[in-house]
C-alpha positions, -999 to +999 in steps of 0.1 A: -431+688-007-399+688+011-365+690-008-330+679-001-297+688-015-282+657-031-247+650-041-254+631-073-257+663-093-219+669-086-209+641-107-175+653-115-160+684-103-146+706-132-111+706-117-089+691-091-100+695-055-076+695-026-072+702+011-072+739+018-079+754+051-064+725+072-029+730+056-028+690+053-025+689+015-001+662+002+014+686-022+023+722-017+020+731-054-014+715-061-042+735-075-066+755-054-096+738-043-130+739-061-161+748-044-195+742-059-213+774-066-247+758-060-260+723-051-291+714-070-322+700-052-340+667-056-375+661-046-384+636-019-395+600-031-433+596-034-453+592-003-457+556+009-485+539+029-514+557+011-535+525+009-559+510+033-544+491+062-563+461+047-541+463+015-508+469+032-480+442+030-467+436+064-431+446+075-408+417+073-404+398+104-373+378+092-346+390+067-345+375+033-311+359+026-296+358-009-262+352-025-247+376-049-218+367-071-190+391-084-173+374-114-141+398-110-112+374-113-092+367-082-057+371-093-043+391-065-012+371-057+011+398-071+047+388-058+032+358-041+022+380-011-013+363-004-014+333-028-040+309-017-053+278-038-087+280-019-097+311-038-117+308-072-122+332-100-153+348-087-167+358-053-199+350-037-212+367-006-243+367+014-268+394+016-297+401+039-326+423+030-355+435+053-384+455+040-409+480+058-444+477+058-458+489+025-486+493+000-484+476-034-462+497-055-445+516-029-408+523-031-382+531-005-348+543-001-319+517+009-295+518+039-267+494+036-248+481+065-218+461+068-201+446+100-170+451+120-139+429+115-146+394+127-185+400+125-209+391+100-242+404+083-271+417+103-295+389+103-321+402+125-349+429+123-358+449+156-392+440+171-404+473+181-380+498+163-366+508+197-327+506+204-322+487+235-285+485+235-265+508+259-230+506+245-221+525+214-210+499+188-239+475+196-263+505+195-252+512+159-262+477+148-293+477+168-302+511+151-297+496+117-322+468+126-348+494+133-346+511+099-376+491+083-399+506+109-388+541+096-394+533+058-360+520+047-350+488+029-324+476+052-296+457+034-266+440+051-239+418+036-208+399+045-175+410+033-150+386+019-137+361+044-164+367+069-196+348+080-207+326+054-186+344+027-157+321+032-134+306+004-148+272+009-181+284-006-167+308-029-166+338-005-129+348-010-103+360+014-106+390+035-084+416+019-086+445+044-111+466+023-092+464-009-108+489-032-100+467-061-116+436-043-141+443-014-151+476-031-158+458-063-180+434-044-200+464-030-205+479-065-216+445-077-242+446-047-254+479-060-259+466-094-278+437-080-301+458-059-308+479-089-316+449-110-340+437-084-354+470-073-390+461-081-387+428-062-375+446-031-397+479-033-365+501-039-370+537-049-351+541-082-341+575-099-344+578-136-335+614-139-301+616-125-279+608-155-265+578-135-272+544-149-292+520-126-296+548-099-315+543-067-314+564-033-289+547-010-270+555+022-244+536+039-236+528+076-213+505+098-186+507+123-149+498+124-143+476+095-178+484+084-170+521+083-139+516+064-157+502+033-179+531+030-153+558+017-141+540-013-174+529-024-187+565-021-157+577-042-160+551-070-198+547-073-218+579-080-251+560-068-241+566-032-262+596-017-246+598+018-223+577+041-223+574+080-188+557+088-186+550+127-156+545+146-131+539+116-099+549+099-083+574+077-049+557+073-051+522+084-014+517+085-011+548+108-038+532+131-019+499+134+016+514+133+013+547+147+047+564+145+061+533+130+055+516+164+034+484+165+003+489+184+009+453+199-021+451+221-050+461+199-033+445+168-031+412+190-066+415+198-077+419+162-059+385+157-081+372+183-112+386+167-103+369+135-102+334+153-136+342+169-151+313+188-137+288+164-100+292+172-071+288+149-084+258+133-117+273+124-115+309+124-144+334+120-122+353+094-103+336+065-074+361+060-047+363+034-017+343+042+003+375+048-021+386+074-022+352+089+017+353+093+015+386+108-007+373+134+016+343+139+043+368+147+023+393+169-005+372+181-008+361+217+005+325+209+038+341+197+066+339+223+083+367+203+055+393+199+066+417+226+101+419+207+085+429+174+081+464+183+084+486+152+074+486+116+109+477+106+109+448+130+075+433+116+084+439+079+120+425+083+104+392+098+078+390+071+105+394+044+130+371+059+109+345+073+083+343+048+096+360+014+071+387+014+081+420-002+077+448+021+061+474-001+036+448-012+025+439+022+023+475+033+002+485+003-025+460+018-030+488+046-026+518+026-054+517+000-079+536+018-093+571+023-056+585+027-047+566-007-076+584-023-067+618-009-032+613-023-044+603-057-067+630-059-061+648-093-028+630-098-036+598-117-056+567-115-068+555-081-061+518-087-031+496-097-035+489-135-017+455-132-043+441-107-080+431-114-105+456-103-089+486-119-121+499-135-110+535-145-075+545-155-084+583-160-072+608-135-092+603-102-112+631-090-128+628-055-163+630-049-184+655-027-204+633-006-225+642+026-208+626+053-216+620+092-184+609+109-189+595+144-159+587+164-150+576+199-128+599+221-115+568+239-111+546+208-077+532+211-075+517+176-092+544+155-088+576+175-104+611+169-075+623+147-084+597+121-119+614+118-102+648+117-081+638+086-113+624+070-133+656+081-105+679+065-103+661+032-140+656+026-152+691+037-126+706+014-143+690-016-174+713-019-207+725-003-220+691+007-224+688+046-197+669+066-203+667+103-184+651+132-198+637+164-174+621+189-186+602+221-173+578+246-175+547+225-155+529+200-128+502+204-121+496+240-092+477+252-100+456+282-063+449+290-063+488+297-094+485+318-115+504+292-153+502+290-177+515+261-200+544+268-231+552+246-236+573+214-242+607+231-221+637+227-235+659+255-271+661+251-269+652+215-281+618+209-261+602+182-286+576+173-313+604+166-288+623+148-283+593+123-320+589+118-324+625+110-295+625+087-309+596+067-343+612+066-328+644+051-305+629+024-325+599+016-362+610+020-360+648+016-372+654+050-357+683+069-363+687+106-351+710+135-327+685+147-309+682+113-311+719+107-296+727+143-268+700+139-235+716+148-208+708+124-187+693+151-195+681+186-166+668+207-174+648+238-156+664+268-169+640+295-145+632+323-119+605+315-126+589+350-153+565+344-161+581+312-186+553+301-208+563+329-200+600+335-223+628+326-223+633+290-208+667+280-201+679+244-186+710+230-205+724+199-182+739+173-183+754+137-150+736+127-127+708+140-100+725+161-064+717+157-035+730+179-036+763+198-068+782+195-051+816+197-071+832+170-103+812+173-135+826+190-132+815+224-098+800+222-071+801+247-033+805+235-015+774+245+019+768+230+051+756+243+080+768+222+105+741+232+110+713+258+127+681+264+122+650+284+143+619+293+130+586+299+152+558+316+164+544+348+159+567+376+143+593+355+105+582+358+084+566+330+096+531+342+060+518+340+026+527+334+023+542+369+052+565+367+052+586+334+073+617+330+053+649+325+062+680+303+039+710+310+024+730+284-003+752+301-017+758+337-055+765+342-056+798+362-078+796+394-099+825+379-110+802+350-133+783+373-147+753+353-149+772+321-118+759+303-124+730+280-098+708+261-112+698+228-096+688+196-064+677+180-031+684+199-001+691+175+037+694+176+056+714+151+089+693+153+097+663+176+129+643+179+132+609+195+168+597+203+181+565+216+202+564+249+239+554+245+243+516+253+206+507+245+207+480+216+171+484+210+151+507+188+140+535+212+102+543+210+085+572+228+051+565+241+032+597+250-003+613+251-019+644+264-019+645+303-033+664+331-016+667+365-042+673+389-032+674+425-011+643+428-027+625+401-015+619+364-045+616+341-039+603+306-067+622+290-092+598+273-066+569+276-051+582+243-014+573+238+007+572+205+040+558+196+070+574+178+101+553+169+136+570+171+143+594+142+157+574+111+179+605+104+197+614+135+191+650+143+162+655+118+130+661+135+097+647+126+075+673+112+046+653+105+030+617+111+050+588+096+027+568+072+003+600+066+021+618+041+015+654+036+007+664+072+023+699+082+027+690+118+029+659+141-008+653+154-015+634+186-047+615+192-075+640+196-090+645+231-118+661+249-120+670+287-135+697+311-107+712+329-104+724+365-088+753+382-050+745+388-050+717+363-014+713+345-020+703+311+009+689+289+023+656+277+028+624+295+057+601+285+061+563+292+088+540+290+062+513+280+025+511+279-001+485+281-014+497+246+019+489+229+026+457+249+018+423+234-012+402+242+002+370+261-014+340+278-030+350+310-013+322+328+019+340+326+009+375+339-013+393+362-044+414+353-057+390+327-092+385+313-113+358+296-136+383+280-128+405+251-150+429+233-147+425+197-145+452+170-181+446+166-190+454+202-198+419+211-182+401+240-161+373+229-151+345+255-114+335+250-087+316+268-073+339+295-051+367+280-031+394+297-006+422+289+030+417+285+036+449+306+021+427+335+042+396+327+057+375+356+089+371+335+108+405+335+129+394+306+099+400+283+099+436+290+133+451+279+142+487+290+132+514+266+152+546+276+150+575+251+152+614+250+126+637+233+131+672+220+101+691+209+093+725+193+059+742+194+035+719+212+000+732+210-032+722+227-068+732+217-083+747+247-114+771+249-130+794+273-167+786+278-173+823+289-162+834+254-184+810+233-221+811+227-241+803+256-253+769+241-218+758+232-215+732+261-241+707+256-247+685+287-268+654+293-285+644+325-266+637+355-259+600+360-279+582+385-260+572+416 
């Protein structure tokens, strides 16, 4: 009978566990990491479908929808930051359940899905068990709907404030994945499934030492990826997780470098409205989030002038009376929070409901498959890198990363979503084999041969339909790979750049370029850029006479002939240094990083390519979403965080506004020390390191 290593045997590690090899711990004097010496094995569930076909119960053709109530009190209005009289002292949320074909008495593992922001539970079952969607996020939801065909109980549920789980029917407000709110709902869902295991043919486990235990994995993308980390850390019943296109530090994703990512933040406000508009939104947010959307959403005439975290927090404080620290805490309770609290104290705020354990928090070692998009301009590859480094430091359980050309695409930046492939590695098949291994004890060649890291290196040009290419690696590369197998030394010791009138970078089309490395002609097509670029120190300074806060907008670029290519369309922001002359040595809002990390990228390089950084005076991704009637380049169709196409009133980017006054000058200077790029030479790597899918049809 096949066996599988299961994380439940590692209930509590005997000492504090922290980051190690990544040099990214939040404290330099933390204890050494603990590594499990052995991971016990657990046998597979009993076989199913052993009865005659005439005795079998058919696979559900429709999902069964129930309502589950969490009786945790809703008293979250600390300092009045999200007070709302609509909320009652319990939370009721909808749950859908789909069962596989079965014999009487058969029991199956469970996979639980949750939706993206603005979405709702999966209310369908796939008819034939085949994924028909072609874009990455819709493929993930479609894959979940096929799971009953493969012997799983498929459970999906609405998060607070979404779908039918709204305040007017007891559903509560969306609290941005608060582990003392949404995660407590998810724990209640696990309890409810355990209580009803016999009714829904769920395979329970009585010998793990965990109360009400059953075999369960989690899946979901975007908002539906963010909920998995906290639940896996706080509930020992979770066996494995598959977070797709999600964050490590939400505040870093929304405010990278303390610059407001106005374009996608504005799109998120549109997703919240959905098709119902502001009077009947698809998401019921807390007043604090609604007030943010009023300030930076496309209906705001001031949005393009709220450019920094200080701008946004000051307006919320002065106009609405919110306390800055309390509002920021809403976006800082996620995986980075658990990492920072690991071994240091309770994970929760004891003065708020939902604080279920006040002892010192010790992180769990959970098998995790991280799937992230290279061109995801909301949750970029570096978010997956931080998750990978923390989770893989906790013990022997496998943590793997697969990147692709999907994720959160910004239509105002002319981005289109690709599928779930990393080269010839089919991400959908990897998910199936992953669940089969950790939930059924079924090993396979696909699982055993799964590389720890696969980074998509498809061409940035038309990446959504370019040939799928991926680099297979044993670890997640950061910075120059001078000592790594196959690595190419790439480090610029120091450099500077100026952006302003007459110096380039005045619009998206004319960035300024700082070269780090030139690909030699002798390299042919063997050099590959793949991983996380880093900068030891970076200083952003304003230009004399500029009354506005200076913000550097930059990303990894390639000069190929006369072209400037922003690799994977990834750009980040960084506000001028708050202490003049004191450089940044890490990412603001991500405490404990030992260098400033740019969004991760992947690209095949060509002979003569000059690789470095592109700097912009302004960029569409950091420009507000405005009415399409007042700008060029508008759209009436927006892809939501759930991958669905949402028809909206015409919207455009402020960078294309007809009124020039909406785009104020943004001159600045930058000094950098120690820019490093992760580049490999395929000739020095194993022959199968480059995975390639079929050539696309013309």
